C-alpha positions in Angstrom: -3.8 10.4 20.1 -6.3 10.1 17.2 -4.1 12.2 15.0 -1.2 9.9 15.7 -3.3 6.9 14.8 -4.4 8.5 11.6 -0.8 9.3 10.6 0.3 5.8 11.6 -2.3 4.1 9.4 -1.5 6.5 6.6 2.2 5.5 6.8 1.4 1.8 6.9 -0.9 2.2 3.9 1.8 3.9 2.0 4.3 1.1 2.8 1.8 -1.6 1.7 1.1 0.3 -1.5 4.8 0.7 -2.3 5.6 -3.0 -1.4 2.9 -4.4 -3.7 3.4 -1.9 -6.4 7.1 -2.7 -6.6 6.3 -6.4 -6.7 3.8 -5.8 -9.6 6.3 -3.6 -11.5 9.1 -6.1 -11.1 7.0 -9.0 -12.2 6.1 -7.1 -15.4 9.7 -6.2 -16.0 10.7 -9.9 -15.8 12.6 -9.5 -12.5 10.1 -11.4 -10.3 12.9 -13.6 -8.8 14.5 -10.5 -7.3 11.3 -8.9 -5.9 10.4 -9.3 -2.2 7.2 -11.3 -2.9 8.6 -13.2 -5.9 5.7 -12.1 -8.1 3.4 -14.6 -6.4 0.0 -13.3 -7.7 -0.9 -10.4 -9.9 -4.4 -10.4 -8.6 -3.1 -10.2 -5.0 -0.9 -7.3 -5.9 -3.7 -5.3 -7.5 -6.1 -6.1 -4.6 -3.6 -5.0 -2.0 -2.8 -1.8 -3.9 -6.5 -0.9 -4.1 -7.0 -1.6 -0.4 -4.0 0.4 0.5 -5.2 3.3 -1.5 -8.6 3.1 0.2 -7.1 3.0 3.7 -4.8 5.9 2.8 -7.7 8.0 1.6 -9.7 7.2 4.7 -6.8 8.0 7.0 -6.2 11.3 5.3 -9.8 12.4 5.4 -10.1 11.4 9.1 -6.9 13.3 9.8 -8.3 16.4 8.2 -11.5 16.1 10.2 -9.6 16.0 13.5 -8.7 19.6 12.9 
């Protein structure tokens, strides 16, 4: 069960990273109206990308420790 939770949190972290990274890229490209979050806040995008990377790293390291 712990391995499944690690992989689930890794998958969720990757989805969060991709969502906010695409919003950030689309707002830089001038297509903020067609992005999912409408380019609401650049600071929010950067913060969620950083947190997503942190969660993904922790999930991967915990998965590797499970053996």
